[in-house]
N, C-alpha and C positions, 0 to 999 in steps of 0.2 A: 712189436709194434707199440707195447704198453709198459715199457722201460723207461725210465722208472715209473712206478705205479702213479695212477692220476691222483690228483689233489682233490679234496672235498669239494672245492669249487669247479674243477673241471668236470667231477662226476656228476654235480647238480646241473650245470649247463648242458652236459650231453644227456642227461636223463630227459630234462624238459624238451630238447628237440625231438627226442624220440617219441615222447610222449604227444607232444602238441601235434607231430605229423600224423599220428594214429587218431588221436581224439578230436581235433579240430583241422582238418586238412585244408578247408576252405581259407584258413587265415596262417597258412604254413606256405614258405618258409617264414622266419619271424624276424622282425625288426629289433634293434637292441633294446628298445623300450619294453616291448612285448616279451622278450626274452628275460630282462631284469624282474618284470612283473610274475613271470612264471617261475624264477628261480625262487621269488620270495613269497610264493603263495603258502597261506596258511593251511590249506587243505592238501591231503595226499601228499604230506612232506614230513619227514623225520631225519634230521632235526628240521625245525623251521628256521630259515636264514634270514639274513638282511643285508645282501651283497649289493653295493653300489656299481655304477656302470663301469668304472675303472677295473673293479674286481672280476666283472663279468667279461670285459673287453680282453684283460689278461688271460683269463681261463680260454676264450676263444682262440686267441693267438695261439696259445699252447696246444689247443685241440688241433687246429690247422697244421701245426708242425709235425703232429702225430698221424695227419691224414684222417682224422676222424670228424672233420667238420669242413664245410666249405662257405666262402663268402661268395654271395651271388648278389646280382642287382635286377630288380624288376624291369620289365619292359617299360621304357619311357619314364624310369624312375631314378631319382639320384639317391635314393635310400638304400644302403647296404642292407642286406639280409642273410640271414643264416640258416643253414640247414645240415643235419647230419650226414655223414657219409661212411660210418662205420658198418651199417647194414648192407650197403654193395661191396665195401671191401671185404667183409667177412662172409658174405653170402648168408645173411641171416633171414629167416622167415618173419613173416608178422608175427607168429607166436613168440619166436624168440626175442624179437623187439620189444614186445609187450612186456615179458618176462624181465629183461635186460633194464629196460625203463622203471619198472617197479622196483627191481633192487638197487638201482642206482638212487633213487628217490626217497626210498624208504627204509633202505638197509635190509639185514637178512629177514628172511621170511619162510614160513612154511608153504608146501603146496597148497594147502586150503586157503592161506591168506592170499596168496598170488593169484588163485583163482577167482577169489571175490573181489580182490581190489583192482584186477585189470580189466574189468567189463568196460569201462570207458575207452579202452583202446582194441580190446579183443574178448571176445566171448567163448571161454572153454566149454566144451560140453560136459566135461567131467574131470575128476581127478586124475584119471590115466592119461589124459591127454596132457595134462600138466607135468606128470612125472615122466612122460616120454620125451617132452620137450627140454626138461631138465637134464635128462640123461644125455640126450644129444648136445646140449650145451657144455657138460663137462667132459667130452670127449675130445675137444680141440687142444690146440698146443699153442698158447696157453689155453687153458680152460677157461671158458666164461663164467662158469658156475662151479661152487664146491660145496658139498655138505658141512656143516659144523657139527661138533659133538652135541649131543643132547644136552639140554640144560636140567639140572636137578628138578624133578617133579614134572617133566614134561614127556608126552609121549610121540610127538611129532619131530622129525628133523628139520631144522632150518637151513637155507641155503643162501650163500652170500655170492655176491659177483666178484669175478677176478681182475676186474680193472684196476683197483685200488690196493689199500694194505689190507689184508685179510684180517679180520676180527681176530682178538686173541681167543685161543681156545679155551673153552669153559673148563675151570678147574675140575678135574676128576672127583667124585665124591668116593671118599675112603671109607669102606665099610668097617664097622667095628669088628675085632678079632671075634672067633666064635666063643671063644673061651671067656672073654670079657663079658659077652652078653649073657652067657649062662651064669657066670659069676653075680651078675647084677640081679637076675631073676632068682637066684638062690637067696640073694641078701634081701630081696623085697618079701620072699616068701617067709623068711625066718622073722623078718619084721611084723609081718602080718600076724604070724604064730603067736609072738610076745605079746601082740596086742591082744589078741583074742583071750590068751591066758590071763591076763589083767582083767579084762572086762568078766572074765567068768569068777575069778577071785572076788571083784567088785559084788557081783550079783550074789555069790555065796554068803558075803558078809551083810549083805542086805536082808537076804533072807532068815539069817540067824536073829537078826533083831525082832523078828516076829516068832 
């Protein structure tokens, strides 16, 4: 269903539709103008984009071809509106939709970030609930989410959605060989000993003057 991977424009459009359905249901489905504005929001977006109507329409058409979006007409209205259908097609829960929307709109995130940032769509009770949902989303074929290698200096694992190109794996941190570290420490100790000996000699010379 998601081959080839979704483009960044498709990801942004789908993420916005998922987000607005959960956060502002009274204004959903979205008109083209509302969707363009949602795509170009400066809040809750990373990166911030500047898509025009043509780019959004192209993404919508591609998403419809993937059966991830519907084009609908409001009752008594000639204005076409747009809604996501990926939740129905894949049987996604509200929790899964909230996490998927966050990952589509802001890129890879830790479970803690997902819990804090998704409150406008769904309030997770604790991190365990987030972890449980992420585990379920990683069991599909294809998997909707996948863990990324931990970045140097970080403790938490980030998760990315599986609808687009997966982020490049973080370069592994190569530990210095034990012998090299030992040799470096020995050299530092030797330098300190030499410095101490020089200070002692200086002090003895100073004492000799008196």
